[in-house]
VEXZAMAR-919199 format. One record per residue: residue number from 0; residue in three letters; x, y, z of N, C-alpha, C in turn. Coordinates in steps of 0.2 Angstrom, whole numbers, plus 5000, padded with zeros to 4 digits. Layout:
REM residues N
[voba NUM; "Ala"; [X; Y; Z]; [X; Y; Z]; [X; Y; Z]] ...
END
This chain:
REM residues 270
[voba 0; "Met"; [5069; 4952; 5072]; [5068; 4945; 5070]; [5075; 4942; 5067]] [voba 1; "Asn"; [5077; 4936; 5069]; [5083; 4933; 5066]; [5081; 4929; 5060]] [voba 2; "Asp"; [5087; 4926; 5057]; [5085; 4923; 5051]; [5082; 4916; 5052]] [voba 3; "Arg"; [5083; 4913; 5058]; [5079; 4907; 5060]; [5072; 4908; 5060]] [voba 4; "Glu"; [5070; 4914; 5064]; [5063; 4915; 5064]; [5060; 4917; 5058]] [voba 5; "Arg"; [5064; 4921; 5054]; [5061; 4923; 5047]; [5059; 4917; 5043]] [voba 6; "Ala"; [5064; 4912; 5043]; [5063; 4906; 5038]; [5057; 4902; 5041]] [voba 7; "Ala"; [5057; 4902; 5047]; [5052; 4897; 5050]; [5045; 4900; 5050]] [voba 8; "Thr"; [5044; 4907; 5049]; [5037; 4910; 5049]; [5035; 4914; 5043]] [voba 9; "His"; [5040; 4915; 5039]; [5038; 4919; 5033]; [5040; 4915; 5026]] [voba 10; "Pro"; [5036; 4910; 5024]; [5038; 4907; 5018]; [5036; 4912; 5012]] [voba 11; "Arg"; [5040; 4912; 5007]; [5040; 4917; 5002]; [5038; 4915; 4995]] [voba 12; "His"; [5033; 4910; 4995]; [5030; 4909; 4989]; [5023; 4906; 4990]] [voba 13; "Glu"; [5019; 4906; 4984]; [5013; 4903; 4984]; [5013; 4896; 4980]] [voba 14; "Asp"; [5010; 4891; 4983]; [5009; 4885; 4980]; [5004; 4885; 4974]] [voba 15; "Phe"; [4999; 4890; 4974]; [4994; 4891; 4969]; [4995; 4897; 4966]] [voba 16; "Pro"; [4999; 4897; 4960]; [5000; 4903; 4956]; [4993; 4906; 4953]] [voba 17; "Trp"; [4993; 4912; 4952]; [4987; 4915; 4949]; [4989; 4922; 4946]] [voba 18; "Thr"; [4984; 4924; 4942]; [4985; 4930; 4938]; [4979; 4935; 4940]] [voba 19; "Ile"; [4981; 4941; 4941]; [4976; 4946; 4942]; [4975; 4951; 4937]] [voba 20; "Ser"; [4969; 4952; 4935]; [4968; 4957; 4930]; [4965; 4963; 4933]] [voba 21; "Val"; [4968; 4969; 4932]; [4966; 4975; 4935]; [4964; 4980; 4930]] [voba 22; "Ala"; [4958; 4980; 4928]; [4955; 4984; 4923]; [4953; 4991; 4925]] [voba 23; "Asp"; [4953; 4996; 4921]; [4950; 5002; 4922]; [4943; 5002; 4925]] [voba 24; "His"; [4941; 5007; 4928]; [4934; 5007; 4931]; [4929; 5007; 4925]] [voba 25; "Pro"; [4924; 5003; 4925]; [4919; 5004; 4920]; [4916; 5011; 4920]] [voba 26; "Pro"; [4914; 5014; 4914]; [4911; 5021; 4914]; [4906; 5021; 4919]] [voba 27; "Arg"; [4906; 5027; 4923]; [4901; 5028; 4928]; [4900; 5036; 4929]] [voba 28; "Lys"; [4894; 5037; 4931]; [4893; 5044; 4933]; [4895; 5046; 4940]] [voba 29; "Glu"; [4898; 5051; 4940]; [4901; 5053; 4947]; [4895; 5055; 4951]] [voba 30; "Ser"; [4895; 5052; 4957]; [4889; 5054; 4962]; [4890; 5060; 4965]] [voba 31; "Thr"; [4885; 5063; 4968]; [4886; 5069; 4972]; [4890; 5069; 4978]] [voba 32; "Gln"; [4890; 5063; 4981]; [4894; 5062; 4987]; [4901; 5061; 4985]] [voba 33; "Tyr"; [4903; 5058; 4979]; [4910; 5058; 4977]; [4913; 5064; 4975]] [voba 34; "Arg"; [4909; 5069; 4972]; [4911; 5075; 4970]; [4913; 5079; 4977]] [voba 35; "Ala"; [4908; 5079; 4982]; [4909; 5083; 4988]; [4915; 5080; 4992]] [voba 36; "Ser"; [4916; 5074; 4992]; [4921; 5071; 4996]; [4928; 5072; 4993]] [voba 37; "Arg"; [4928; 5072; 4986]; [4934; 5073; 4982]; [4936; 5081; 4983]] [voba 38; "Asn"; [4932; 5085; 4983]; [4933; 5092; 4984]; [4936; 5093; 4991]] [voba 39; "Leu"; [4933; 5090; 4996]; [4935; 5091; 5003]; [4942; 5088; 5004]] [voba 40; "Met"; [4943; 5082; 5001]; [4950; 5079; 5001]; [4955; 5083; 4999]] [voba 41; "Arg"; [4954; 5087; 4993]; [4959; 5091; 4990]; [4960; 5097; 4995]] [voba 42; "Lys"; [4955; 5100; 4998]; [4956; 5105; 5002]; [4960; 5103; 5008]] [voba 43; "Leu"; [4959; 5097; 5011]; [4962; 5095; 5017]; [4970; 5093; 5016]] [voba 44; "Val"; [4971; 5090; 5010]; [4978; 5088; 5009]; [4982; 5095; 5007]] [voba 45; "Asp"; [4979; 5100; 5005]; [4983; 5106; 5004]; [4985; 5109; 5010]] [voba 46; "Thr"; [4982; 5108; 5016]; [4983; 5111; 5022]; [4990; 5107; 5025]] [voba 47; "Thr"; [4992; 5102; 5023]; [4997; 5098; 5026]; [5004; 5099; 5022]] [voba 48; "Gly"; [5009; 5099; 5026]; [5015; 5100; 5023]; [5020; 5094; 5024]] [voba 49; "Asp"; [5017; 5088; 5026]; [5021; 5082; 5027]; [5017; 5076; 5024]] [voba 50; "Trp"; [5013; 5077; 5019]; [5009; 5071; 5016]; [5014; 5066; 5013]] [voba 51; "Ala"; [5013; 5060; 5015]; [5018; 5055; 5013]; [5019; 5054; 5006]] [voba 52; "Phe"; [5013; 5056; 5002]; [5013; 5054; 4995]; [5014; 5061; 4990]] [voba 53; "Ala"; [5016; 5066; 4994]; [5017; 5072; 4990]; [5023; 5071; 4985]] [voba 54; "Pro"; [5023; 5075; 4979]; [5018; 5080; 4978]; [5012; 5078; 4973]] [voba 55; "Gly"; [5007; 5082; 4973]; [5002; 5081; 4968]; [5003; 5082; 4961]] [voba 56; "Pro"; [4999; 5083; 4956]; [4991; 5083; 4958]; [4989; 5076; 4960]] [voba 57; "Tyr"; [4983; 5076; 4964]; [4981; 5070; 4967]; [4975; 5067; 4964]] [voba 58; "Gln"; [4974; 5060; 4964]; [4968; 5057; 4962]; [4966; 5054; 4969]] [voba 59; "Asp"; [4959; 5053; 4970]; [4957; 5050; 4976]; [4956; 5043; 4976]] [voba 60; "His"; [4960; 5039; 4980]; [4960; 5032; 4981]; [4955; 5030; 4986]] [voba 61; "His"; [4950; 5025; 4984]; [4945; 5023; 4989]; [4949; 5018; 4993]] [voba 62; "Gly"; [4952; 5020; 4998]; [4957; 5016; 5002]; [4955; 5016; 5010]] [voba 63; "Gly"; [4949; 5019; 5012]; [4947; 5019; 5019]; [4951; 5024; 5023]] [voba 64; "Gly"; [4953; 5029; 5020]; [4957; 5034; 5024]; [4952; 5039; 5027]] [voba 65; "Val"; [4953; 5041; 5033]; [4949; 5046; 5037]; [4953; 5052; 5039]] [voba 66; "Trp"; [4951; 5058; 5037]; [4954; 5064; 5039]; [4952; 5067; 5046]] [voba 67; "Val"; [4956; 5068; 5051]; [4954; 5070; 5057]; [4958; 5076; 5059]] [voba 68; "Lys"; [4956; 5080; 5064]; [4959; 5086; 5065]; [4960; 5087; 5073]] [voba 69; "Asp"; [4967; 5088; 5074]; [4969; 5090; 5081]; [4971; 5097; 5082]] [voba 70; "Glu"; [4975; 5098; 5087]; [4977; 5105; 5088]; [4982; 5107; 5083]] [voba 71; "Asp"; [4986; 5102; 5080]; [4991; 5104; 5075]; [4988; 5104; 5068]] [voba 72; "Gly"; [4982; 5102; 5067]; [4979; 5103; 5060]; [4976; 5096; 5058]] [voba 73; "Trp"; [4976; 5095; 5051]; [4973; 5089; 5048]; [4978; 5084; 5047]] [voba 74; "Phe"; [4976; 5077; 5048]; [4980; 5072; 5046]; [4976; 5066; 5044]] [voba 75; "Cys"; [4978; 5061; 5040]; [4974; 5055; 5038]; [4976; 5049; 5041]] [voba 76; "Val"; [4971; 5045; 5043]; [4972; 5039; 5047]; [4968; 5034; 5043]] [voba 77; "Phe"; [4971; 5028; 5042]; [4968; 5022; 5038]; [4964; 5018; 5043]] [voba 78; "Leu"; [4958; 5016; 5040]; [4953; 5011; 5044]; [4956; 5004; 5042]] [voba 79; "Pro"; [4954; 4999; 5045]; [4956; 4992; 5044]; [4955; 4990; 5037]] [voba 80; "Leu"; [4949; 4993; 5034]; [4947; 4991; 5027]; [4945; 4997; 5023]] [voba 81; "Gly"; [4947; 4997; 5017]; [4944; 5002; 5012]; [4940; 4998; 5007]] [voba 82; "Val"; [4935; 5001; 5004]; [4930; 4998; 5000]; [4932; 5001; 4993]] [voba 83; "Glu"; [4935; 4997; 4988]; [4936; 5000; 4982]; [4930; 5000; 4978]] [voba 84; "Trp"; [4929; 5005; 4973]; [4923; 5007; 4970]; [4920; 5001; 4967]] [voba 85; "Ser"; [4924; 4997; 4963]; [4921; 4991; 4960]; [4919; 4986; 4964]] [voba 86; "Ala"; [4921; 4986; 4971]; [4920; 4980; 4975]; [4914; 4982; 4979]] [voba 87; "Gln"; [4910; 4987; 4979]; [4905; 4989; 4983]; [4899; 4984; 4981]] [voba 88; "Phe"; [4899; 4982; 4975]; [4893; 4978; 4973]; [4893; 4971; 4976]] [voba 89; "Cys"; [4898; 4969; 4979]; [4898; 4962; 4983]; [4899; 4964; 4990]] [voba 90; "Ala"; [4898; 4970; 4992]; [4899; 4972; 4999]; [4893; 4971; 5004]] [voba 91; "Asp"; [4893; 4967; 5009]; [4888; 4966; 5014]; [4887; 4972; 5018]] [voba 92; "Pro"; [4881; 4975; 5018]; [4880; 4981; 5022]; [4882; 4980; 5029]] [voba 93; "Lys"; [4880; 4974; 5032]; [4882; 4973; 5039]; [4889; 4974; 5040]] [voba 94; "Lys"; [4893; 4971; 5035]; [4901; 4972; 5036]; [4903; 4979; 5035]] [voba 95; "Val"; [4900; 4982; 5030]; [4902; 4989; 5029]; [4900; 4993; 5035]] [voba 96; "Asp"; [4895; 4992; 5038]; [4893; 4995; 5044]; [4898; 4995; 5050]] [voba 97; "Arg"; [4901; 4989; 5050]; [4907; 4988; 5055]; [4912; 4993; 5054]] [voba 98; "Ile"; [4914; 4995; 5048]; [4919; 5000; 5046]; [4916; 5006; 5048]] [voba 99; "Arg"; [4910; 5008; 5047]; [4907; 5014; 5049]; [4908; 5015; 5057]] [voba 100; "Arg"; [4907; 5010; 5061]; [4907; 5010; 5068]; [4915; 5012; 5070]] [voba 101; "Tyr"; [4919; 5009; 5066]; [4926; 5011; 5068]; [4927; 5018; 5067]] [voba 102; "Ala"; [4925; 5021; 5061]; [4926; 5028; 5059]; [4922; 5032; 5065]] [voba 103; "Val"; [4917; 5030; 5067]; [4913; 5034; 5073]; [4918; 5035; 5079]] [voba 104; "Arg"; [4921; 5029; 5081]; [4925; 5029; 5087]; [4931; 5034; 5085]] [voba 105; "Leu"; [4934; 5033; 5079]; [4940; 5037; 5078]; [4938; 5045; 5078]] [voba 106; "Val"; [4933; 5047; 5074]; [4931; 5054; 5074]; [4929; 5057; 5081]] [voba 107; "Arg"; [4926; 5052; 5085]; [4924; 5055; 5092]; [4930; 5057; 5096]] [voba 108; "Ala"; [4936; 5054; 5094]; [4942; 5055; 5098]; [4945; 5062; 5096]] [voba 109; "Phe"; [4942; 5065; 5090]; [4945; 5071; 5088]; [4939; 5076; 5086]] [voba 110; "Pro"; [4936; 5079; 5091]; [4930; 5083; 5091]; [4930; 5089; 5086]] [voba 111; "Asp"; [4936; 5091; 5084]; [4936; 5096; 5079]; [4935; 5094; 5072]] [voba 112; "Thr"; [4935; 5088; 5071]; [4934; 5085; 5064]; [4928; 5087; 5061]] [voba 113; "Leu"; [4922; 5085; 5063]; [4916; 5087; 5060]; [4915; 5094; 5059]] [voba 114; "Pro"; [4916; 5098; 5064]; [4915; 5106; 5063]; [4920; 5108; 5057]] [voba 115; "Gly"; [4926; 5105; 5057]; [4931; 5107; 5052]; [4929; 5105; 5045]] [voba 116; "Tyr"; [4925; 5099; 5044]; [4922; 5097; 5038]; [4917; 5103; 5036]] [voba 117; "Ala"; [4913; 5104; 5040]; [4907; 5109; 5039]; [4910; 5116; 5037]] [voba 118; "Ala"; [4915; 5118; 5040]; [4918; 5124; 5039]; [4921; 5125; 5032]] [voba 119; "Leu"; [4923; 5119; 5029]; [4926; 5118; 5022]; [4920; 5116; 5017]] [voba 120; "Gly"; [4914; 5116; 5019]; [4908; 5115; 5015]; [4906; 5108; 5014]] [voba 121; "Tyr"; [4908; 5104; 5018]; [4906; 5097; 5018]; [4901; 5096; 5024]] [voba 122; "Asp"; [4895; 5095; 5022]; [4890; 5094; 5028]; [4887; 5087; 5029]] [voba 123; "Asp"; [4890; 5082; 5026]; [4887; 5075; 5026]; [4890; 5071; 5032]] [voba 124; "Gly"; [4896; 5074; 5035]; [4900; 5070; 5039]; [4896; 5067; 5045]] [voba 125; "Glu"; [4892; 5071; 5049]; [4889; 5068; 5054]; [4883; 5063; 5052]] [voba 126; "Arg"; [4879; 5065; 5047]; [4874; 5061; 5045]; [4877; 5054; 5043]] [voba 127; "Leu"; [4882; 5054; 5039]; [4885; 5047; 5037]; [4887; 5043; 5043]] [voba 128; "Leu"; [4890; 5046; 5048]; [4893; 5043; 5054]; [4887; 5040; 5058]] [voba 129; "Thr"; [4882; 5044; 5059]; [4877; 5042; 5063]; [4871; 5037; 5060]] [voba 130; "Thr"; [4872; 5036; 5054]; [4867; 5032; 5050]; [4869; 5025; 5049]] [voba 131; "Ala"; [4866; 5020; 5052]; [4868; 5013; 5051]; [4867; 5011; 5043]] [voba 132; "Ile"; [4872; 5007; 5041]; [4872; 5005; 5034]; [4868; 4999; 5033]] [voba 133; "Glu"; [4863; 4999; 5030]; [4858; 4993; 5029]; [4856; 4991; 5022]] [voba 134; "Thr"; [4858; 4996; 5017]; [4856; 4995; 5010]; [4861; 4996; 5005]] [voba 135; "Ala"; [4861; 4993; 4999]; [4866; 4994; 4994]; [4867; 5002; 4993]] [voba 136; "Glu"; [4861; 5006; 4993]; [4862; 5013; 4992]; [4866; 5016; 4997]] [voba 137; "Gln"; [4866; 5014; 5003]; [4870; 5017; 5009]; [4877; 5015; 5008]] [voba 138; "Val"; [4878; 5008; 5006]; [4885; 5006; 5004]; [4888; 5010; 4999]] [voba 139; "Ala"; [4884; 5012; 4994]; [4887; 5016; 4988]; [4889; 5023; 4991]] [voba 140; "Glu"; [4885; 5026; 4995]; [4886; 5033; 4998]; [4892; 5033; 5002]] [voba 141; "Trp"; [4893; 5027; 5006]; [4899; 5027; 5011]; [4905; 5026; 5006]] [voba 142; "Thr"; [4905; 5022; 5001]; [4910; 5021; 4997]; [4913; 5027; 4994]] [voba 143; "Asp"; [4909; 5032; 4992]; [4911; 5038; 4989]; [4912; 5043; 4994]] [voba 144; "Ser"; [4911; 5042; 5000]; [4911; 5047; 5005]; [4919; 5049; 5008]] [voba 145; "Ile"; [4919; 5054; 5012]; [4926; 5056; 5014]; [4929; 5051; 5019]] [voba 146; "Phe"; [4925; 5046; 5021]; [4927; 5041; 5026]; [4930; 5035; 5022]] [voba 147; "Asn"; [4930; 5035; 5016]; [4932; 5030; 5012]; [4936; 5032; 5006]] [voba 148; "Ala"; [4933; 5036; 5001]; [4936; 5039; 4995]; [4940; 5045; 4997]] [voba 149; "Ser"; [4945; 5045; 5001]; [4948; 5051; 5003]; [4956; 5050; 5004]] [voba 150; "Val"; [4959; 5046; 5001]; [4966; 5045; 5001]; [4969; 5048; 4995]] [voba 151; "Pro"; [4972; 5054; 4995]; [4975; 5057; 4989]; [4982; 5054; 4987]] [voba 152; "Leu"; [4982; 5052; 4981]; [4988; 5048; 4978]; [4989; 5051; 4971]] [voba 153; "Pro"; [4995; 5053; 4970]; [4997; 5054; 4963]; [4995; 5048; 4958]] [voba 154; "Ala"; [4994; 5050; 4952]; [4992; 5044; 4947]; [4997; 5038; 4948]] [voba 155; "Gly"; [5003; 5039; 4948]; [5008; 5034; 4948]; [5007; 5029; 4954]] [voba 156; "Ala"; [5006; 5032; 4960]; [5005; 5028; 4966]; [4998; 5025; 4966]] [voba 157; "His"; [4994; 5028; 4963]; [4987; 5025; 4963]; [4986; 5019; 4958]] [voba 158; "Ser"; [4988; 5020; 4952]; [4987; 5014; 4947]; [4993; 5013; 4942]] [voba 159; "Gly"; [4999; 5016; 4944]; [5004; 5016; 4939]; [5007; 5009; 4939]] [voba 160; "Val"; [5010; 5008; 4933]; [5014; 5001; 4931]; [5021; 5003; 4930]] [voba 161; "Leu"; [5025; 4998; 4932]; [5032; 4999; 4931]; [5034; 4998; 4924]] [voba 162; "Pro"; [5039; 5002; 4921]; [5044; 5005; 4924]; [5042; 5012; 4926]] [voba 163; "Thr"; [5036; 5015; 4924]; [5035; 5022; 4926]; [5033; 5023; 4933]] [voba 164; "Ala"; [5029; 5019; 4936]; [5028; 5019; 4943]; [5025; 5013; 4946]] [voba 165; "Ala"; [5024; 5012; 4953]; [5021; 5006; 4956]; [5015; 5009; 4959]] [voba 166; "Gly"; [5009; 5006; 4957]; [5003; 5009; 4960]; [5000; 5003; 4964]] [voba 167; "Tyr"; [4996; 5005; 4969]; [4993; 5001; 4974]; [4988; 4996; 4970]] [voba 168; "His"; [4985; 4998; 4964]; [4981; 4993; 4961]; [4984; 4988; 4957]] [voba 169; "His"; [4991; 4988; 4957]; [4995; 4983; 4953]; [5000; 4979; 4957]] [voba 170; "Tyr"; [5002; 4982; 4963]; [5008; 4979; 4966]; [5006; 4978; 4974]] [voba 171; "Pro"; [5009; 4973; 4977]; [5007; 4972; 4984]; [5008; 4978; 4989]] [voba 172; "Lys"; [5003; 4980; 4993]; [5004; 4986; 4997]; [5010; 4986; 5001]] [voba 173; "Pro"; [5013; 4981; 5004]; [5019; 4981; 5008]; [5025; 4983; 5004]] [voba 174; "Ile"; [5025; 4981; 4998]; [5031; 4983; 4994]; [5030; 4990; 4991]] [voba 175; "Val"; [5024; 4992; 4989]; [5023; 4999; 4987]; [5024; 5004; 4992]] [voba 176; "Asp"; [5022; 5002; 4999]; [5024; 5007; 5004]; [5031; 5008; 5005]] [voba 177; "Ile"; [5035; 5003; 5003]; [5043; 5004; 5004]; [5045; 5010; 4999]] [voba 178; "Asp"; [5042; 5010; 4993]; [5044; 5015; 4989]; [5043; 5022; 4991]] [voba 179; "His"; [5038; 5023; 4996]; [5037; 5030; 4999]; [5041; 5032; 5005]] [voba 180; "Phe"; [5045; 5027; 5008]; [5049; 5029; 5014]; [5056; 5027; 5013]] [voba 181; "Arg"; [5058; 5024; 5007]; [5065; 5022; 5006]; [5069; 5028; 5005]] [voba 182; "Phe"; [5076; 5027; 5006]; [5081; 5033; 5004]; [5080; 5034; 4997]] [voba 183; "Asp"; [5081; 5040; 4995]; [5080; 5042; 4988]; [5086; 5039; 4984]] [voba 184; "Asp"; [5092; 5038; 4987]; [5097; 5035; 4983]; [5097; 5027; 4983]] [voba 185; "Phe"; [5092; 5024; 4985]; [5092; 5017; 4985]; [5086; 5015; 4980]] [voba 186; "Glu"; [5088; 5011; 4975]; [5083; 5008; 4970]; [5079; 5002; 4973]] [voba 187; "Leu"; [5073; 5003; 4974]; [5069; 4997; 4976]; [5067; 4993; 4971]] [voba 188; "Phe"; [5065; 4996; 4965]; [5063; 4992; 4959]; [5069; 4992; 4954]] [voba 189; "Val"; [5072; 4986; 4953]; [5077; 4986; 4948]; [5075; 4981; 4942]] [voba 190; "Ser"; [5079; 4981; 4937]; [5077; 4977; 4931]; [5082; 4971; 4930]] [voba 191; "Asp"; [5080; 4965; 4928]; [5084; 4960; 4927]; [5087; 4961; 4920]] [voba 192; "Glu"; [5091; 4956; 4917]; [5093; 4957; 4910]; [5088; 4957; 4905]] [voba 193; "Gln"; [5082; 4955; 4906]; [5077; 4955; 4901]; [5073; 4961; 4902]] [voba 194; "Gly"; [5074; 4965; 4907]; [5071; 4971; 4908]; [5064; 4970; 4912]] [voba 195; "Leu"; [5064; 4965; 4916]; [5058; 4963; 4920]; [5059; 4966; 4927]] [voba 196; "Pro"; [5054; 4968; 4930]; [5055; 4972; 4937]; [5056; 4966; 4943]] [voba 197; "Val"; [5061; 4968; 4947]; [5062; 4964; 4953]; [5063; 4969; 4959]] [voba 198; "Ala"; [5059; 4968; 4965]; [5060; 4972; 4971]; [5065; 4969; 4975]] [voba 199; "Val"; [5070; 4973; 4977]; [5075; 4971; 4982]; [5076; 4976; 4988]] [voba 200; "Val"; [5078; 4974; 4993]; [5080; 4978; 4999]; [5087; 4977; 5002]] [voba 201; "Pro"; [5090; 4981; 5005]; [5097; 4980; 5008]; [5096; 4975; 5013]] [voba 202; "Leu"; [5102; 4971; 5014]; [5102; 4966; 5019]; [5104; 4968; 5026]] [voba 203; "Ser"; [5108; 4974; 5026]; [5111; 4977; 5032]; [5109; 4984; 5033]] [voba 204; "Pro"; [5110; 4987; 5038]; [5109; 4994; 5039]; [5113; 4999; 5035]] [voba 205; "Arg"; [5111; 5004; 5034]; [5114; 5009; 5030]; [5121; 5011; 5033]] [voba 206; "Gly"; [5126; 5011; 5029]; [5133; 5013; 5031]; [5137; 5007; 5034]] [voba 207; "Ser"; [5134; 5001; 5033]; [5138; 4995; 5036]; [5143; 4993; 5031]] [voba 208; "Gly"; [5142; 4995; 5025]; [5147; 4992; 5019]; [5145; 4986; 5016]] [voba 209; "Asp"; [5139; 4983; 5018]; [5136; 4977; 5016]; [5132; 4979; 5009]] [voba 210; "Gly"; [5135; 4976; 5004]; [5132; 4978; 4997]; [5127; 4972; 4995]] [voba 211; "Arg"; [5125; 4968; 4999]; [5120; 4962; 4998]; [5113; 4965; 4998]] [voba 212; "Val"; [5109; 4962; 4994]; [5102; 4964; 4994]; [5097; 4957; 4995]] [voba 213; "Arg"; [5091; 4958; 4997]; [5087; 4952; 4997]; [5081; 4953; 4992]] [voba 214; "Val"; [5079; 4948; 4988]; [5074; 4949; 4983]; [5067; 4948; 4987]] [voba 215; "Leu"; [5063; 4953; 4986]; [5056; 4953; 4989]; [5051; 4950; 4984]] [voba 216; "Ala"; [5052; 4952; 4978]; [5047; 4950; 4973]; [5050; 4951; 4966]] [voba 217; "Ala"; [5047; 4947; 4962]; [5050; 4947; 4955]; [5044; 4946; 4950]] [voba 218; "His"; [5045; 4949; 4944]; [5040; 4947; 4939]; [5041; 4939; 4938]] [voba 219; "Ala"; [5035; 4936; 4936]; [5034; 4929; 4935]; [5039; 4927; 4930]] [voba 220; "Gly"; [5040; 4931; 4925]; [5045; 4929; 4919]; [5052; 4929; 4921]] [voba 221; "Ser"; [5054; 4932; 4926]; [5061; 4934; 4928]; [5064; 4928; 4931]] [voba 222; "Pro"; [5070; 4926; 4929]; [5074; 4920; 4933]; [5074; 4921; 4940]] [voba 223; "Tyr"; [5074; 4928; 4943]; [5074; 4929; 4950]; [5068; 4926; 4953]] [voba 224; "Ala"; [5063; 4925; 4950]; [5057; 4923; 4953]; [5058; 4916; 4956]] [voba 225; "Ala"; [5062; 4912; 4952]; [5064; 4905; 4954]; [5067; 4905; 4961]] [voba 226; "Arg"; [5071; 4910; 4963]; [5074; 4911; 4969]; [5069; 4911; 4975]] [voba 227; "Leu"; [5064; 4915; 4973]; [5058; 4915; 4978]; [5055; 4909; 4979]] [voba 228; "Val"; [5054; 4905; 4974]; [5050; 4899; 4974]; [5055; 4894; 4978]] [voba 229; "Gly"; [5061; 4894; 4976]; [5066; 4890; 4979]; [5067; 4891; 4987]] [voba 230; "Ala"; [5067; 4897; 4989]; [5067; 4899; 4996]; [5061; 4896; 5000]] [voba 231; "Gly"; [5055; 4897; 4996]; [5049; 4894; 4999]; [5049; 4887; 5000]] [voba 232; "Ala"; [5052; 4883; 4995]; [5052; 4876; 4996]; [5057; 4874; 5001]] [voba 233; "Glu"; [5063; 4877; 5002]; [5067; 4876; 5007]; [5064; 4877; 5014]] [voba 234; "Ala"; [5060; 4882; 5015]; [5056; 4883; 5021]; [5052; 4877; 5023]] [voba 235; "His"; [5050; 4873; 5018]; [5046; 4867; 5020]; [5050; 4861; 5022]] [voba 236; "Val"; [5057; 4861; 5021]; [5061; 4855; 5022]; [5066; 4857; 5027]] [voba 237; "Gly"; [5065; 4861; 5032]; [5070; 4862; 5037]; [5074; 4869; 5036]] [voba 238; "Ala"; [5071; 4874; 5034]; [5075; 4880; 5033]; [5078; 4883; 5039]] [voba 239; "Ala"; [5075; 4882; 5045]; [5078; 4884; 5051]; [5084; 4881; 5053]] [voba 240; "Glu"; [5084; 4874; 5051]; [5090; 4871; 5053]; [5096; 4873; 5048]] [voba 241; "Leu"; [5094; 4874; 5042]; [5099; 4876; 5037]; [5102; 4883; 5039]] [voba 242; "Val"; [5098; 4887; 5041]; [5100; 4894; 5043]; [5105; 4893; 5049]] [voba 243; "Glu"; [5103; 4889; 5054]; [5108; 4888; 5060]; [5114; 4885; 5058]] [voba 244; "Ala"; [5114; 4880; 5053]; [5120; 4877; 5051]; [5125; 4881; 5046]] [voba 245; "Arg"; [5122; 4885; 5042]; [5126; 4888; 5036]; [5125; 4896; 5037]] [voba 246; "Gly"; [5121; 4898; 5041]; [5121; 4906; 5041]; [5116; 4908; 5036]] [voba 247; "Ala"; [5116; 4915; 5035]; [5111; 4918; 5030]; [5113; 4916; 5023]] [voba 248; "Glu"; [5119; 4914; 5021]; [5122; 4914; 5015]; [5118; 4909; 5011]] [voba 249; "Trp"; [5115; 4904; 5014]; [5112; 4898; 5010]; [5105; 4901; 5007]] [voba 250; "Asp"; [5103; 4907; 5009]; [5096; 4909; 5007]; [5097; 4911; 5000]] [voba 251; "Ser"; [5093; 4908; 4995]; [5093; 4910; 4988]; [5090; 4916; 4986]] [voba 252; "Thr"; [5087; 4920; 4991]; [5084; 4926; 4989]; [5090; 4932; 4991]] [voba 253; "Ile"; [5095; 4930; 4994]; [5100; 4935; 4995]; [5105; 4935; 4989]] [voba 254; "Leu"; [5106; 4941; 4987]; [5111; 4942; 4981]; [5117; 4945; 4983]] [voba 255; "Pro"; [5123; 4943; 4981]; [5129; 4946; 4983]; [5130; 4953; 4980]] [voba 256; "Pro"; [5135; 4957; 4983]; [5136; 4963; 4981]; [5138; 4964; 4973]] [voba 257; "Asp"; [5141; 4959; 4970]; [5143; 4960; 4963]; [5137; 4957; 4958]] [voba 258; "Asp"; [5131; 4955; 4961]; [5126; 4954; 4957]; [5123; 4960; 4953]] [voba 259; "Arg"; [5121; 4959; 4947]; [5119; 4965; 4943]; [5113; 4969; 4947]] [voba 260; "Leu"; [5109; 4965; 4950]; [5103; 4969; 4953]; [5105; 4973; 4960]] [voba 261; "Ala"; [5110; 4970; 4963]; [5113; 4973; 4969]; [5117; 4979; 4967]] [voba 262; "Arg"; [5120; 4979; 4962]; [5124; 4985; 4959]; [5119; 4990; 4957]] [voba 263; "Glu"; [5114; 4988; 4954]; [5109; 4993; 4952]; [5105; 4996; 4958]] [voba 264; "Ala"; [5104; 4992; 4963]; [5100; 4995; 4968]; [5104; 5000; 4972]] [voba 265; "Phe"; [5111; 5000; 4972]; [5115; 5004; 4976]; [5119; 5009; 4972]] [voba 266; "Arg"; [5117; 5009; 4965]; [5122; 5013; 4961]; [5122; 5021; 4962]] [voba 267; "Arg"; [5117; 5023; 4966]; [5117; 5031; 4967]; [5120; 5032; 4974]] [voba 268; "Gln"; [5123; 5027; 4977]; [5126; 5028; 4984]; [5133; 5028; 4983]] [voba 269; "Gln"; [5137; 5032; 4987]; [5144; 5032; 4987]; [5147; 5026; 4990]] 
END
């Protein structure tokens, strides 16, 4: 995608700012289904040598992951939707049943999956897949099952807060994902002069010599947040024409190589 297309189709701000409060789970008694699926998840992830979120120890994220088995072993696939534990109480059983039907089709394509579960001591897989979800109790069991509460994440990736870690419960998933596939010597999350976090990515391919970065997200209190708002405003008043006339340099989200955050992002690279 070129800069004209990006400016025309990807505004980078919200006109309606809001604040999210992510609280700890309320006290709850672990269900039998939750204990069983957590034990199975731990056994499954221990069989893999290429889990993207390694190393553990792992917590189980209710993220809609399904573990399936082929001739090479176990791997995890994400369903379109995951039901967070605290969200089950507003979940429409009919809509959760759609998720179940997705899982049925996925597991059917990997016939070694259900026997593999059973061999590891998990006997509920076939019953859960073949039972239509119609009640709140069935929603609760699905939520805690291996077909939903089965994504093994280290504590930081699960619910961490910067500067220690970026967790899925606190930061946008597309940005958290970057933190798990970036080069180790590139800093995704950098800090402004006030110590507030800002997420940046390189503007050009590795080895190009281009030291510029693009701001993807910034703490609301950071002055860099204004750059995102400004870029969004320009997108509403002819950003495509500005790109064509001036090139990428007009974009307020692009930081030059000598910017403090750009230097911090590349500081570990030669």
